[in-house]
N, C-alpha and C positions, 0 to 999 in steps of 0.2 A: 705593309699597310699604307693607306693614304690618309691624310688628315681627316679626323671625324667631322671637321667643319664642312667637308664636302657633302656628307650625308645630310647634315642639318640644313645646308643650303638647298639641296634637292627637295627636302621635305617642305621647306618654306615655299618653294616654287609650286609644289603640288598643292599645298594648302591654298595658295592664291588662286589656283584653278578649281577650287572646290572639292579637292580630294582629302578625305580624312587620313591623317598619318598618325601613327601611334609609336611611341618610344617605349618598348617593353622587352622583357626577356622572353624570347620565343620558346625557351625550354620550360617555362611555367605554363603547363597545359591548361590548368583550370582557369587561369586568368584569360588566356587566349580564347578558350571555348566560351567563356562568359562574354567576352567582347564580340565574338562572331554572332552569338545568339542574340545579344542586345541590339546590334546594329543591322542584322539581317542583310549583310553585304551581298551585292550581286557579283562583285569581283574582288579578288585579293591579289595584290602585287607584293611579293616578298623582296624587300631591299635590305634585309637584316643579315644576310650572309657575310661571312668573313671573306674579304677579297684577297686574292693571291694565295700563295702556298708557302711563302718563306716562314711565316710564323708557325704554320702547321707542322713544319719539320722540327721545330723546337718544342711545340706543345700540341701534339696531335689530338689530345682529348678535348682541348678547347675548340678545335676545328669541328670535331664530331658533334660536340654539344651544340654549337652554333649552327652549323650547316646541315648536318644530318638529323639530329634530334629536333632542332627547331623547325626544319621544313616538314618533317614527319608530323609534328604537332599541328602545323598549319593545315596539312592535308586531312588529318583526322578531325580537327575542329570543323573544317568545311564539310566533310562527309556527314558529320552529325547535325549540321545546320539545315534548317528548312525555311526557305529554299536553299539548296546547296549552291554556294557561289562558285564562279569560275576562277581558277588559279591562272594568273597570267604573269 
């Protein structure tokens, strides 16, 4: 892992540029779907994934929940949204 302050710093820079950033659990599909429906996003950028694989070798289920389940939820929330946002 790298320090979580890196992600917060990136989020701050994006916010300064007018990009809405959200700190949430991507495995919470209902909250994610509500967010996407409420804001009618045109684009979604996923910065929530676990970086690296070292921790995944110790706790593979956390990696699957964060990276696989979380990204699947993003795709599904986007698919159900009208208009459907682009995933970048």
